[in-house]
C-alpha positions in Angstrom: -27.6 -23.4 21.3 -25.2 -24.6 18.5 -21.6 -24.9 19.6 -19.1 -24.2 16.9 -17.0 -27.2 15.9 -14.6 -25.4 13.7 -12.7 -22.1 14.3 -11.6 -20.4 11.1 -9.3 -17.4 10.9 -9.2 -15.6 7.5 -6.5 -13.0 6.8 -6.4 -10.4 4.1 -2.9 -10.1 2.8 -2.1 -6.6 1.5 -1.6 -4.0 4.3 -3.2 -6.4 6.8 -0.4 -9.0 7.1 2.0 -7.1 5.0 3.1 -3.5 5.5 2.5 -2.5 1.9 0.5 -3.7 -1.1 2.1 -6.6 -3.0 0.8 -6.7 -6.6 1.8 -3.2 -7.7 5.3 -3.5 -6.2 5.8 -6.9 -7.8 4.9 -5.8 -11.3 7.0 -2.7 -11.0 9.9 -4.8 -9.9 9.5 -7.0 -12.9 10.4 -4.1 -15.3 13.2 -2.6 -13.1 16.1 -1.7 -15.4 13.8 -1.5 -18.5 13.0 2.2 -18.7 11.2 2.0 -22.1 8.5 -0.1 -20.5 7.7 2.4 -17.7 5.7 5.0 -19.7 3.4 2.5 -21.5 2.9 0.7 -18.2 2.0 3.9 -16.3 -0.3 5.2 -19.1 -2.2 2.0 -19.6 -2.6 1.5 -15.8 -3.9 5.0 -15.2 -6.3 4.8 -18.1 -7.7 1.5 -16.9 -8.0 2.8 -13.3 -9.9 5.9 -14.6 -12.3 3.7 -16.4 -12.9 1.6 -13.3 -13.4 4.7 -11.1 -16.1 6.2 -13.5 -17.8 2.8 -13.7 -17.0 1.9 -17.3 -14.5 -0.9 -16.7 -14.3 -3.7 -14.0 -11.5 -3.6 -11.5 -9.9 -6.8 -13.0 -9.1 -4.8 -16.1 -6.7 -2.7 -14.1 -4.8 -5.9 -13.1 -4.9 -7.1 -16.7 -3.6 -3.8 -18.0 -0.7 -4.0 -15.6 0.0 -7.6 -16.6 0.1 -6.8 -20.3 2.8 -4.2 -20.0 5.0 -6.2 -17.5 4.4 -9.9 -17.2 2.3 -11.3 -20.1 4.2 -13.5 -22.5 6.8 -14.5 -19.9 7.2 -18.1 -19.1 5.7 -19.6 -16.0 9.1 -20.9 -14.9 10.6 -17.4 -15.1 7.6 -15.8 -13.3 7.6 -18.3 -10.5 11.3 -17.7 -9.9 10.7 -14.0 -9.7 7.7 -14.5 -7.4 9.6 -16.8 -5.1 12.3 -14.1 -4.6 9.7 -11.5 -4.0 7.8 -13.7 -1.5 10.9 -14.5 0.5 11.5 -10.8 1.1 7.8 -10.2 2.0 7.6 -13.1 4.4 10.7 -12.2 6.3 11.0 -8.4 5.9 7.7 -7.0 4.6 5.2 -8.2 7.3 3.6 -6.2 10.0 5.5 -6.8 13.3 2.7 -8.9 14.9 1.4 -10.6 11.8 3.3 -13.8 12.2 2.5 -14.1 15.9 -1.2 -13.7 15.1 -1.1 -16.5 12.6 0.9 -18.6 15.1 -1.7 -17.9 17.9 -4.5 -19.4 15.7 -2.3 -22.3 14.7 -1.6 -23.2 18.3 -5.3 -23.0 19.0 -5.9 -25.6 16.3 -7.8 -23.1 14.1 -8.1 -23.4 10.4 -6.1 -20.6 8.7 -6.9 -19.1 5.3 -5.4 -16.2 3.4 -7.9 -14.5 1.2 -6.5 -11.8 -1.1 -7.2 -9.8 -4.2 -3.6 -10.3 -5.2 -2.7 -13.1 -7.7 -1.8 -16.6 -6.9 1.7 -16.1 -8.4 2.7 -14.1 -5.4 0.1 -15.1 -2.7 0.9 -18.8 -2.9 4.6 -18.5 -2.1 4.1 -15.9 0.5 1.5 -18.1 2.2 3.9 -21.1 2.0 6.7 -19.1 3.7 4.2 -18.2 6.5 3.2 -21.9 6.9 -0.4 -21.3 5.6 -1.7 -24.0 3.4 -5.1 -22.6 2.4 -5.4 -19.6 0.0 -8.3 -17.9 -1.8 -7.1 -15.4 -4.3 -7.2 -14.1 -7.9 -5.9 -16.7 -10.4 -3.6 -16.2 -13.3 -3.9 -18.1 -16.6 -1.2 -19.6 -18.9 -1.2 -20.6 -22.5 -0.5 -24.1 -23.8 3.1 -23.0 -24.4 3.5 -22.2 -20.7 3.5 -18.4 -20.9 1.3 -16.0 -19.0 -1.9 -15.1 -20.8 -3.2 -11.5 -21.2 -6.4 -12.3 -19.2 -6.8 -13.4 -15.6 -7.7 -17.1 -15.0 -10.8 -16.4 -13.0 -12.7 -13.7 -11.1 -11.0 -11.0 -9.2 -11.0 -11.8 -5.5 -12.0 -8.3 -4.4 -15.0 -6.7 -2.6 -18.2 -8.8 -2.7 -16.3 -11.2 -5.0 -14.0 -12.1 -2.2 -16.9 -13.2 0.0 -18.4 -15.2 -2.8 -15.1 -17.0 -3.5 -14.5 -17.7 0.2 -18.0 -19.2 0.5 -17.4 -21.3 -2.5 -14.1 -22.5 -1.3 -15.4 -23.5 2.1 -18.4 -25.2 0.6 -16.0 -27.7 -1.1 -15.3 -29.1 2.4 -17.8 -31.7 3.3 -17.2 -31.1 7.0 -17.8 -27.4 6.9 -21.1 -26.1 8.2 -21.5 -22.3 8.5 -23.7 -22.5 11.5 -21.2 -24.8 13.2 -18.2 -22.6 12.4 -16.8 -19.6 14.2 -15.1 -17.3 11.6 -12.8 -14.4 12.4 -11.9 -12.1 9.5 -8.9 -9.7 9.6 -8.6 -6.8 7.1 -7.5 -3.2 6.8 -9.7 -2.3 3.9 -13.3 -1.1 3.3 -13.4 -3.3 0.2 -13.6 -6.2 2.6 -16.7 -4.8 4.4 -18.9 -7.6 3.1 -16.7 -10.4 4.4 -16.0 -8.6 7.7 -19.8 -8.4 8.3 -20.3 -12.0 7.3 -17.7 -13.2 9.8 -18.6 -13.9 13.4 -15.8 -11.5 14.4 -14.6 -8.8 12.1 -11.2 -7.3 13.1 -10.0 -4.1 11.4 -6.2 -4.2 11.3 -4.7 -0.7 10.9 -8.0 0.2 9.3 -8.0 2.6 6.4 -10.0 5.9 6.9 -12.8 4.5 4.8 -13.1 1.3 6.9 -12.7 3.2 10.2 -16.0 4.9 9.5 -17.8 1.5 9.8 -16.0 0.2 12.9 -18.6 1.4 15.4 -21.6 0.7 13.2 -20.8 -3.0 12.8 -18.9 -3.5 16.1 -15.5 -4.4 14.5 -12.5 -4.7 16.8 -9.6 -2.5 15.9 -6.0 -3.9 16.2 -2.7 -2.3 15.5 0.1 -4.7 14.7 3.0 -2.3 14.3 
C-alpha cells in the first residue's frame, strides 16, 4: 500500500471561493462611466458566446472578445492597479463565508494549496495573494513590447478538460511530485470541472450548480455549502 507523502488542496475560484464570477464583473467595471463602450461590448460578447454554444468558436474567443472592447490597448501598469483594487474587494468582501477558513484548515495541516481558475492571471494572482495562496494555475494574458495588453490571450484557456491538463503540467514541474504518492482534494461548484473533480482523490462540490449536482451520486462527490 502506497502512503501519500503530499496532500494537495486545489480550489476553483469563481463561485467556489467567491460568491460571484470575477472575470465578467471585472471587465464591466473597467468601462463604468463610459456608456459608448457598453453596446459594442455587449454585442461582441453575445456574438462570440453564440458561436461557442453552437460549436463554431472556442470558449477563449469569448474572453478575447470581452478584452478587445474593454481592456486591450491599456497599459499593464494601469490594468494591474485596477486589478489590485478589484482583488482587495473580492478577498475581503466577495468570498463565501467559509472559504477562508477552508483554506486555513489546509494550511494548518501543512497541505499544498493551489487555486486553479479559468479567470485570467491579472485578477487571479492578486486575489490569491490576498488569500495567502502562492500557487496559481489560470488563464494567462499577453502584453505587447510596449507594455500594453494584447488582443489575444497569452496561452490556453484554463477551462474544462484544459484545466486538468494545465494542473497536471504545473505539478509535473515539481521534481518531488508523484501522482501515486499524493492525495489531491479538488473543490469546485461547476460541471465544467468534472474532469478534474474525477481525477482528484476527493472531489468536493461546493454549492454545486444544477448541472454538477446531477453527477454527485454517480461519482461520489461530497457536497459542501459554505454560506
